[in-house]
N, C-alpha and C positions, 0 to 999 in steps of 0.2 A: 172609121173617119177617114173619107175620102180625099178632102182636102185640106192642107194647113196653113191655107192662107188664111193671115191675121188682119184682123179689121175690130174696130173698135166695138162692134156689136158682139164679136165673138170670145174675147178677152177672159169675160168671166170663167170659161169652163176649162181654158188652159191651163196644163200643169208645166209649172218649167222646174232643169234642174240645173245648178251650177257646180261647179267643179274647178279649182284652182291650182296651179301649180306655181312654184317658186317662191319669191320673196313676200315679206309682210306687205310691202308696196301693192303687189297683186292683189292680195288677200283685202285689202282696202278700198280697192277698185271693183271687186267682185262684188261686197257687200255693198256700196253705191248704187251699182247697175242692180242689183235683186232688188232694193229698195225700190226703185222704180219701176221694176215690173211689179211687184207688189199692189204698188200704188194703182196701175194700170188692171186690178183685178185679177192677177195671176195667181195661181195656188203654188207656192214652193214646195217641193219634195225630196227627197233624199237623189243622190245621183244615180242609185244602183234601182231606184224604183221606174214604173213605168211611168213614163212622162210624154209629152207632145214635144217638148223642145228642149234640147241638152246647151248648154251655155259652157264653152272650157276655155277658161281664162287662160293660157300659155305662156311658158318660159324659155327662154333659147340660150341660157347662160352656158349650159353645156349641150353636147349631142345627146348625151342621156335625159336630158330636158325634152329633146325633140323627140327622142324615140318613145317618152313617156307619154307624148300627147297622141302621137301616133298610134299607141297601143289603147289611150283612152276612147278614142274615137271610131277604133273598129270594135271596140267592148260595145259601146255605145248601140251603135249599128245593130250589131249583134241581138243585143236585149231589145231593142224597141226599132224594128227593121224600119216602121212607118214615122218615126219620128225626127224634127228635125235637127239639123246640128251647127249651130254657130260657132265659130272658132274666133277667139282674139285674144289679143295680149301681144307679146314681143314675138315669139315663132309667127303668128300671122302677119307681123309688120316685115318680117328678114323673108320669110320664105311660103309667099301666098301662092305661088303657083304649083308648090311642093303637094300644099296642102290640101288645096282645091282636087287636085289628082287623086284623093282617098275617096274613097266609096261612101256615101252617105251625108257628105258635109254640102250643108246647103249655103252658108254665107259663112266669107272670111273677112274681117274687120279688122285693120292697120289700127296703128295708133293716135290718128286723129278721129277716127269713126266707131271708134269702141263703145264709147257714151250715147251714140245716136243708134246703138242698137234696135230699140223699141220701134224708131223711124224706119227703119229697113226692113225689118219683119212685117210691117203693118203693109209694105209695098210689093212683097215678093211673090212669085208664083214658085212654092215651095216644090213643086213637081217637074222645075224647068231646072235651067243650066246653075250650077254652083253659080253665085256673085261673089267678086271680089271688090271690094272698097277699101281702097289704099293712096295715100297721098304720099307723095315722096316725101322722106324724113326731115331735106331743109326745109321744109315749107311746113313742118308742125311745129307752130308757136303758141296755141292756145292751152292754158293751165285749167286742167279740170280737178276741182278738189275733192277729196273722198276720204272716209272713215268707216272702219269696220264696226258692225255691232251688232253681232250674232253671239259674241259672251258678254255677257252683263257685265263683266269683271274688267275687262280690259278693253283698249279701243286703238287700233292703230290708226292715226292720224297722217293722212298726205300733206306735207307741207313743201314740198319740192319734187318736181319731176326733171327728166333728161341730164345730162353731163356735157361740159364743155373738154373734160379732159380726153386724152388720146391714148389711153394705155393699149400697148400695141396687142393685148390677149383679148382684148372685150369688144362685144358686140352692142354693149346695152347703148353707146350715143347714136347708133344705127337702127335702133329698134323704139329706141323715145328720143330720138332729138335732142336738142339743147338746153341747157339749165334753166329752170324757169320757177317761178312761182306767185303767189297771190300777196298782196302786201299785206302786213301785220295787222292791220286791220279785220280785213277779209278772213286772214287766217283765225283769229281770235274768234272770230263771230261763229264759225264752222266748230271751234273747240265749246264754244258756246251751248251749241246744239247739244254735242255729245254729252256737256255737265248736266243738262237737264234729263238724261238718262239715269241709270244706277251705276255706269260705270267709274270704277275708283281709280284707275291709271289708264292713263293716255301714253302709248309711245309714238314718238315723234318721226318719222318715216319717210323716206324718198329715195333718189336714188346717189345724191350727192349732198346732204342735210347742209352740209359746212358752209356750201358756196349758197345759201340762201341770201337774195339781194343780187347775188355776181359783182359786190363790189361798188354797188349803188348807194342809196340815203339810208338804207335798211339793210339790217346785218342778221346773223346768225343769233349773237351775242345780243341784240337787242329785242329779237322774240321770245328768247328764253327768259329774260327780263320781265317781259308782259307776261308771259304762263305761270308765273311765280305768285301773279296778283289776282288769278282768274279763281273766282268762288266755284265748288261743286266736284273738284277734282281734287282726291290726296297727292296722288303721286303722279309725275312727269318720268320718261325714260328716254332716254337717245337711245337710238337703235344701232345708228352706225355713223363713224364722223372719221373721214381722212385727218391722217396724222397732222399733215401741213395746214389742215384748217383749223386743227385742235387748238387755241390761244390760250396762254396764260390768263386771260382773264373769262375765258369759259371755266376754265378747270376751277379758277377760284370761286366764281360765281356758285356753279355746281357742289363747291365743297362746302358753301356757308349758306344753300339752299334749305328752305323746310319741305320743299314738294319735288325738287329734281334729286334722283337716286343716285347714289354713289355706286354708278355701275356706267363703264366705257365700254364699246366693242368699237377697236379701231382695227382697220385692214394693215399689215405689213407687208404681204405676200411674198417677201424674199428677207434674208437676213445679208444677202450679199449686195454690195455696191455695184459689182460688175451687173448682175442678174437685176438689179432694182433699173437700172439706167435701159438696160433691154427692155425691160417692162414700161420704158417709158413713167414711171412713176415719179412723183414731183418732190422726193426727198430722200435722205440716204440714212442709213441705219441710224447714223448719229442722233438724228434729227428725234427717231423713234423713241431711241432711249432716254433721250432729256423727256420727252412726252411722259412715259412711263414714270421717270422719277421724280418730275412734277407732280404728277395726280399722287404719287405715294407721301411726297413729303405735304401736302396740304390735307390728306385723308387717308391713312395708311390702313383703313378698312374697305377702301372701294375696290372692285371687282373688275378686272380689266380682262375682256376677252379677245384675241386675237385673231385674223383671217390669214392664211398661209397658203401658197401654193406650192406645190411639188411638181417637179418635171417638165418646168417651162423646158424651151429646147435650147438646147446647148448648157444647162443646169450640170457641171461635173459632181461626181463625188466630193472633190472638196468645196466645191460651190454651198451643195446641199449640207455639207456638215458642218461648214460655216453658219448655215441658219439654224441650225439643229442646237447648235454651242451658242450663239448668240439668244435663241429662246431659252436654252436651260438656264441661262444666267440673269435672265429678265424678270423681275419681279411681276409677274401676271397670273392670270387666275384660270385661263382654259385657253384652247385652241379650237379655231372652224379650220379643220385639213382640206382643202380641193385638190385634186389631182386634175393637173393642167389637161384642158379638151381641146382640141385642134377645132377654131371656127373659121369659117371660108369669110375670106374679107378681110382679114386681120393681117397686121404685118408678122406677128408671130410666125404665121405657118409659113414663112420664108428664111425664117431666122435659123439658123445653127443646127448642130447636130439632134436629131430626133430623141428623146430619151424612151428607153424602151418601156413597155407598159409592165414590164416586170420589176424594173427599177422605180417605175413610178408607184408599184403596189407596195413595193419594202417599201420605198421612203414614206410612204402614205402610214404606212403601221407604225413604223418608229416617232411621227409624232403624234399620231394617238395615244401612243403610251405614254409620251412625252406629257400630254394633255392631261392624261389621267393622274400622271405625278403631280402636276402643276395643283389641279382641282383639289386633290386630297390635301395638299400642303398648303394650300390658302385656306381650306375649310377648319382644320385642325385650329388654325387659331381662335377660334371661335367654341371652339368646345366649351360648357358650362358657361357661356355669356347667352344674355337675353337680345333678341332682336324680333322688329318688328316685320308681322307675316302677314300677307294679304292673300287670304284662303280661297282658293278658285274652285277647287270639286273635289269628289268623293273619289275613289277608286281603290277596288279590292278593300272595301272597308275603312280607309284609311281617308283622312280629310289632308288634302296636300295644297301647297302654295308657293310662294316664294318669299324671302327676305327681301328687304329694302336694299341690298348688297347682292341680289341675285343668288342665294342660296336656296335648292330645292329642300321643301320642308315637307316632311310627312310624319301624321299623328294619329291619336285616336281621338275621335271628335265628334261631335253632331252635325248634320248638314246645315243647321240655322247658324254657322259661324261663317259658313260660305260668302265671300263678299265682303267680310270683314276684316278690318286688319287687328293684330291681336300681340303683345308681346308673348314671345316663346321662348322657353329656355332650349336651347341644343342640344340635346344630352350625347349624341352619339353620331359620329360620321361615317356613313356608309359608303363615301366617295362619291356615288351619284346624286346624293341626297341625305338630310339630316335627320335623324330621329329627333321629334320635338315634344316637350309638354307644355302645356300653360300652369 
């Protein structure tokens, strides 16, 4: 194939592969873009197969995410030297010129343009210079709805994009722009599309989903009330919500809901008020503690996951131990531990004394051990009980899925149980998962 210029007459023969880095939001957007390609006659294949076009949807939340993107671009070029490579996503918005300089990249699309990828491919000469389509982030105001559909069991539904917060360590507002969303009516219409598929569970995702409505006439609380009435979906799950936006009414509604699962993931980032202030977080540890206490008071079975960052500039041993002891005493279920990563153009890179990589690694290890302890303690409470499990796949001869309160379960069973919800007896706690039995 001498030319990879695309036009409507030739798309029938084109093979496209997608690869996604980063968050659930990226996965939902990749899925929507891939459906657009399929509607235009493309054949979707595995990222490691021979293809005509690679599409890499990138993350840029850490330096490691940037490195991984660069590595994947080079791998794609080696695998298929004649293929075109399109790079989209947060890294593409933040550092388009850096990506442009990598051999093999055909087109780089920022936040505003990624959903127009097909239009750009149609008009490009792929044997020419790498093209960059990127708008200044303060001009990005469009909300593009999306949802994942590759797995029939669970769908990630994008309900919100962007962020108006200015946390000192974070590049997301620079990569995705201001907080924005569709109306509740339009959001529900997309959810109804998902409900027509075999999907049993929708995960509500975004950058800052609790900010839905941005203080206008509609709110996240209004939205979840509407989801409760949606036919065709058995379960809804909230991906992550800021503690200052997690209100009593949201907590109480979820506790009494038939469809919203007893599972919250809440970013803490630090248990030190000093560090929280330097991070420019919008709460103190006392508010976080209050939110956990409120959740457990209305439904003790609720699973609570927590994000925490170690090694923020100026974090002393005392600051870290304050975080450690705070988390140790909280009634939470698991941790997602992130090692602080310096990001260009953030305030944090100019702050405080740099914490050595050795100390960052040591603190991360301590919190990972604490997370394992928390998870085992939480799950021990359910030994011998029955919980409803949505079965998702078969692996190593075992069928596996998650309980309503997000405990992983493995058991003997047939494939026909996949994408069904069953009452399962939780027999043995293995730490990462339960052995179950019907």
